Legacy VTK file of the C-alpha trace (Angstrom):
# vtk DataFile Version 3.0
C-alpha trace
ASCII
DATASET POLYDATA
POINTS 85 float
10.078 3.951 -8.789
6.573 4.638 -10.010
3.646 2.317 -10.698
2.483 2.972 -14.268
-0.812 4.830 -14.452
-3.716 2.746 -15.654
-2.579 -0.668 -14.343
-5.373 -0.809 -11.754
-9.119 -1.127 -12.446
-9.607 2.537 -11.508
-6.367 4.386 -12.279
-4.716 6.033 -9.313
-2.547 9.070 -9.196
1.186 8.536 -9.202
2.629 5.943 -6.785
6.084 7.034 -5.635
8.452 4.842 -3.593
10.503 7.035 -1.256
12.276 4.471 0.983
13.535 1.229 -0.558
16.437 -1.170 0.003
18.130 0.423 -2.998
17.982 4.024 -1.829
17.981 3.808 1.974
19.545 0.545 3.072
16.269 -0.559 4.688
15.980 -4.294 4.133
12.389 -4.849 5.278
10.514 -1.566 4.954
9.375 0.363 1.908
7.662 3.756 2.084
5.617 5.151 -0.739
2.804 7.598 -1.353
-0.258 7.187 -3.516
-3.529 9.022 -3.999
-6.342 6.556 -4.655
-9.601 8.029 -5.957
-12.984 6.987 -4.533
-13.707 3.455 -5.755
-10.027 2.810 -6.529
-8.753 -0.733 -5.957
-5.358 -2.251 -5.285
-5.677 -5.980 -6.050
-5.059 -8.484 -3.238
-1.352 -9.259 -3.047
1.472 -10.356 -0.728
4.640 -8.554 0.181
7.363 -11.141 -0.188
10.306 -9.048 0.977
9.047 -5.963 2.838
6.558 -4.958 5.505
3.933 -2.366 4.621
2.238 0.257 6.769
-0.926 1.812 5.384
-1.804 5.282 6.703
-5.175 6.564 5.582
-5.016 10.349 5.459
-8.523 11.043 4.118
-11.548 8.922 3.343
-11.879 5.225 4.155
-10.034 2.102 2.985
-11.494 -1.406 3.007
-8.608 -3.812 3.674
-8.119 -7.557 4.099
-5.483 -8.843 6.532
-5.141 -12.535 7.396
-8.495 -13.239 5.689
-10.286 -10.687 7.936
-11.793 -7.512 6.483
-11.616 -4.060 8.061
-12.706 -0.525 7.251
-9.939 1.919 8.104
-10.892 5.580 8.429
-8.901 8.804 8.119
-6.081 8.823 10.678
-6.048 5.011 10.929
-3.118 2.723 10.209
-2.729 -0.948 9.238
0.469 -3.012 9.474
0.884 -5.678 6.781
3.808 -7.992 7.667
5.863 -9.504 4.897
4.650 -12.929 3.755
7.609 -14.894 2.368
6.866 -17.434 -0.375
LINES 1 86
85 0 1 2 3 4 5 6 7 8 9 10 11 12 13 14 15 16 17 18 19 20 21 22 23 24 25 26 27 28 29 30 31 32 33 34 35 36 37 38 39 40 41 42 43 44 45 46 47 48 49 50 51 52 53 54 55 56 57 58 59 60 61 62 63 64 65 66 67 68 69 70 71 72 73 74 75 76 77 78 79 80 81 82 83 84
C-alpha cells in the first residue's frame, strides 16, 4: 500500500507499508517507511486499529503525543499507541 504523492502540504517521497494485518497476520502493528523532506508535515491523526513506532533515522521530527510536544532527533524513537474511537 502506498500513500499517494502530493496528499500532504509538502509532498513526501513514497510511503510503503511493509507489515500489515493483510500481509503478515499482525493485528496491532503496521510497519512502513517514508522519506519526509525538511519542512514536511504529516497532519495530526489517530491510529484506530494499530500501534505506530516512529524511528527517526536522520534529521529531527517534531511530534505531539497525548497533547505534549517533543523534538525527536536522529536515532530516537516514539511509540504511538492505538487510540480506538
